[in-house]
GUTOR-752518 format. One record per residue (C-alpha): residue in three letters; x, y negated, z. Coordinates in steps of 0.5 Angstrom, whole numbers, plus 500, padded with zeros to 3 digits. Layout:
! GUTOR-752518
AlaXYZ
...
! end
This chain:
! GUTOR-752518
Met500500500
Glu503493498
Thr501486497
Thr503482491
Asn501475494
Val504472500
Arg500466503
Pro502462509
Val496459513
Thr495454519
Ala488454520
Ala482459519
Thr481462513
Thr478468509
Ala483473506
Val482477500
Trp484484498
Gly492485496
Glu495479500
Thr499478506
Ile497472510
Leu503469515
Ala499466520
Ala502461525
Gly497458530
Thr491460534
Phe485461529
Thr481466526
Val482470519
Thr476473516
Leu476479512
Pro473480505
Ala467485504
Pro470492506
Ser471495499
Trp474502497
Gly480503494
Leu483496494
Ala490493496
Pro490492503
Val490485507
Ile496484511
Val496479517
Lys502477520
Asn502472526
Thr508468525
Gly507463530
Thr506462538
Gly498463538
Val493468538
Val490470531
Thr483473531
Val482478525
Ala475478524
Arg469482520
Ala465478515
Gly458481516
Thr456486520
Ala461492518
Leu466494524
Ile474494524
Asp475501527
Gly469500531
Ala470493534
Thr468486531
Ser475483531
Leu482485532
Leu487480536
Leu494479534
Thr499476539
Pro506473536
Lys510477532
Gln504482531
Thr502485524
Thr496489522
Thr495492515
Val487493514
Ile484497508
Gly476498507
Asp473504506
Gly466502503
Thr462501509
Ala468498514
Trp475496515
Arg480501518
Ala487498521
Val492503518
Ala498500520
Ala501495526
Thr507493529
Ala507490536
Gly508483538
Val510480544
Ala505479550
Thr501473551
Ala503469557
Pro501471564
Thr495466567
Asn493463574
Pro500463578
Val499462585
Ala505461590
Val506462597
Ala512460601
Gly516464605
Val523464609
Leu528461603
Gln523465598
Ala517465595
Phe512470593
Val508468586
Ser502472584
Phe499471577
Thr494475573
Ala497479567
Pro496477560
Ala490478557
Gln494481551
Thr500486551
Gly501485544
Gly501493543
Ser507495547
Pro507496555
Ile509490559
Thr516492562
Ser517486567
Tyr515479569
Thr520474571
Ala518468575
Thr522461574
Ser523456579
Thr522448578
Pro527445580
Gly533450580
Gly531455575
Ile532460580
Thr528467578
Gly525473581
Thr523479577
Gly518485578
Ser514490575
Ser507487577
Ser504481581
Pro507478586
Val514477584
Thr519475590
Val524469588
Thr529469593
Gly535464594
Leu531458595
Ala532452599
Ala528450606
Gly525444606
Thr525443598
Ala518443594
Tyr518448588
Thr513450583
Phe514456578
Thr512459572
Val511466570
Arg513470563
Ala512477561
Thr517482558
Thr516488553
Ser520491548
Val519486543
Gly521480547
Asp518475552
Ser512472552
Ala511464553
Glu511461560
Ser505461564
Val503454566
Ser506452573
Ser504454580
Asn502450586
Ser508447589
Val510450596
Thr516449601
Pro520455603
Thr522455611
Ala528456615
Ala525461619
Ala519465620
Val513463624
Ala505466625
Pro501464618
Pro497458618
Ala489459617
Pro487462611
Thr481459606
Ile475463606
Gly472464599
Thr465465597
Ala462471600
Val458476596
Gly453482597
Ala446482596
Ser445489595
Gly446495600
Thr450494607
Ser456491605
Val459484603
Thr465482599
Val469477603
Pro475473599
His480468602
Thr486465599
Leu493464603
Asn495457605
Gly502460607
Thr505467610
Gly509463615
Gly515466612
Ser514473613
Pro509478609
Ile502479611
Thr501485614
Ser494485616
Thr487482615
Thr481481620
Ile474479618
Thr469478623
Pro462477621
Phe457472625
Ile450473626
Gly449465628
Ala454463633
Thr455470635
Ala461474633
Gln460482631
Thr465487631
Ala471485627
Gln474489621
Thr481490620
Phe485492614
Ala492494614
Asp494490608
Gly495483605
Leu490483599
Leu485477598
Thr479481597
His476486602
Val469489603
Val466489610
Thr461495611
Gly456497616
Leu452491616
Thr444491617
Asn439489611
Gly435483612
Thr440480617
Ala444473615
Tyr451473616
Thr457469616
Phe464471616
Lys471468618
Val478471616
Lys485471620
Val491474617
Thr497477621
Asn505477619
Ser511480623
Ile511474628
Gly503473629
Thr496472627
Ser493466624
Pro487462627
Asp481464624
Ser478460617
Ala472456617
Ala466460616
Ser463463610
Asn457461606
Thr451465609
Val449472606
Thr443476607
Pro444484605
Thr438487602
Ala437494601
Pro439497594
Phe434497589
Asp432504587
Pro428505580
Ala426512583
Ala422508588
Ile417506582
Ala411511582
Gly411515576
Leu419517574
Ser419523571
His426523567
Trp432519569
Leu439520565
Lys444515567
Ala452516565
Asp454514572
Ser452520575
Leu457524570
Ala463527574
Leu467528567
Ala474526565
Asp474520560
Gly473523553
Ala470530555
Gly464533551
Val457532555
Ala455540556
Thr450538561
Trp447531563
Ala443532569
Asp436529570
Ser437524576
Ser429524577
Ala426529582
Ala423533576
Ala430536574
Lys430537567
Asp437537565
Ala439535558
Thr444540555
Gln448542549
Ala451549548
Thr455548542
Ala461544544
Gly462541537
Leu455538538
Arg456535544
Pro456527545
Val462524549
Tyr463521556
His466514556
Ala468512563
Ala469505562
Val465501556
Ala467494556
Ala461492553
Leu457495559
Asn460491564
Gly466497565
Lys460502566
Pro460509563
Ala456511557
Val455517553
Arg457516546
Phe453519540
Ala456520533
Arg451520528
Leu456523523
Ser457529528
Thr450530529
Gln451530536
Trp445531541
Leu442534548
Gln436537549
Thr431539555
Ala428545556
Ser421542556
Pro418535555
Val420530560
Ser413528560
Thr406530557
Val402524558
Val399521551
Asp397514555
Asn400510560
Tyr407511560
Thr414507560
Leu420508557
Ile427504558
Phe433505555
Val440501556
Ala443503549
Asn447499543
Ala447502536
Ala454503534
Thr453501526
Thr448496523
Gly445497516
Phe445505517
Leu440510520
Ala442510528
Ala436515529
Ala433517535
Leu435516542
Tyr429521545
Thr425525540
Asn420531541
Gly425537540
Thr420541535
Gly421535530
Gly416530527
Gly415526533
Gly419524540
Val420520545
Gly423513545
Phe427509539
Tyr427513532
Thr430509527
Cys435503527
Thr436500520
Ala439493518
Val431490517
Ser427494522
Gln427499528
Asn422504529
Val419506536
Gly416513538
Ala412514544
Leu411521548
Val408524542
Ala408528535
Gly407526528
Val402519528
Ala405516534
Trp411513531
Gln411505531
Asp414500527
Ala418495530
Thr420490524
Ala421484529
Leu427488532
Pro433488528
Pro439493531
Ser445490535
Val452493536
Thr451489543
Pro448493549
Lys440491550
Ile435494555
Tyr429496551
Met423498554
Leu417501551
Lys410501555
Arg404504553
Ala398502557
Ala390503556
Gly392505548
Val396498547
Thr404499546
Thr408493548
Leu416493546
Tyr421489550
Ala428487548
Asp432484554
Gly425482557
Val423479550
Ala417482547
Lys417484540
Thr412485535
Ile410492533
Asn406495527
Ser400499529
Pro401498537
Asn394502538
Ala396508534
Thr393514538
Pro398519540
Thr398526541
Ala401530547
Pro409532545
Thr410540545
Gly417543546
Ala423540548
Thr425533548
Arg431532544
Val436526546
Gly440523541
Gly437527535
Gln430528531
Gly427534532
Asp428535524
Thr435535525
Thr436530520
Asn436523524
Phe441522529
Phe443516534
Asp449513533
Gly452509539
Asp452509547
Leu447511551
Ala448508559
Glu441510562
Ala434512560
Leu428512564
Thr421515563
Tyr415514567
Ser409517566
Ala405511568
Ala404504565
Val409500570
Ser407494572
Thr410487569
Ala413486576
Asp416492577
Leu419492570
Asn422485572
Leu425489578
Ile428494573
Gly430489568
Asn434485573
His437491576
Leu440494570
Ala442487567
Ser446486573
Lys449493573
Tyr451493565
Gly452485565
Ile446484560
Val442477560
Trp435479562
Thr429474561
Thr423475566
Ile417478563
Pro411473564
! end
């Protein structure tokens, strides 16, 4: 694969097949349509910024919407007629670390930071913190980095750079100013952060240090208060800046104070935090009528493992299984688009599916289906999340194309609804299909969608319920399924909003309240 044209660019541009782009700056290079058999596009980052290689339209680049190139990094992209593939790449330097924070010690300082967002395709081997004034350096493999040899009474700031096999990143911005001491003392009081935790009996309490007294922090003590009355303090044998206080009482308002300890002594307490009232965690099973519940975070599998059995988390215990290894969808432990939560990934071209031994519900009216899912492709059949295993009908979303998404109920044959107002999305959504008193309503992230034939009369499903493939074996889902709930009841609007807000918080999705 060779290109015949070389084009330097310093601003956003659209590539053409068969050229090499020398990109210098921070901007986007948009790919052409993913035609088959043409010479590749090569993009080289020759500058100091981060170059985004983006798709045109809806086709994906190796399953993603874009690629990021750090300085010195190169990618070679070809089209296969429907999508792009990056067939060759070279590593670049990492982007600069961020958020440097310095804490003074005895003739030294401890510089913490956030690791680079992009490593350039090769592992980071070390970090270097450099002082101003003096240019004194310290090196480490992770945050924080200790810089020794500083002068007592002198104010210093620090920058941090990351090193890979390709070279050094740019320097970070400067840290705060700190002044090392000549001898260790007890640390000053830390600054309390914003306490967070409204579900369960625990609260997350962060803090920042105002110095270590010249000796590393060895423990952190957090005291809950009910009004002005101190409760049992919890001590953590570490110098971390965020801790989870457990064993609290739901419905009780708390504030918190933090103090830290080094080898010399213990600091005074911080000021009190904001008030937090823990509440009992929401449980979808508390909503009446739950007859089936699949959730990926219930699976105890290695990342990338095939899913042979997806246990039903409802009381019905109707597990979805696949005996054939080659037809099993794949478990992914942390999906970035789902707030880092796990999902089960179905590949349409691999005809992957699971199946229950009997229908997940047999009602023909007054039921609710809820899915957290996203289609991996647009413009292609994305097919059934749930269907009737005997073919021709099913449970849930049937087909997904560039112009429409059909929605099926707990039915066979005539039960399919055509939701022409719901185009597919490669971003996760919370889909809800509710049928009440003969009328079907569809929501996507809480927003109602138009459905053709919403009053069509369903018939009771027969046979098994298939997850991920239509019973006729021709249509298969393509994408991630994180959670699926079936209620053999028309869930109230208030409860739909409870479930929607719970799932939105869990998976990082914006929920619109259903009126």
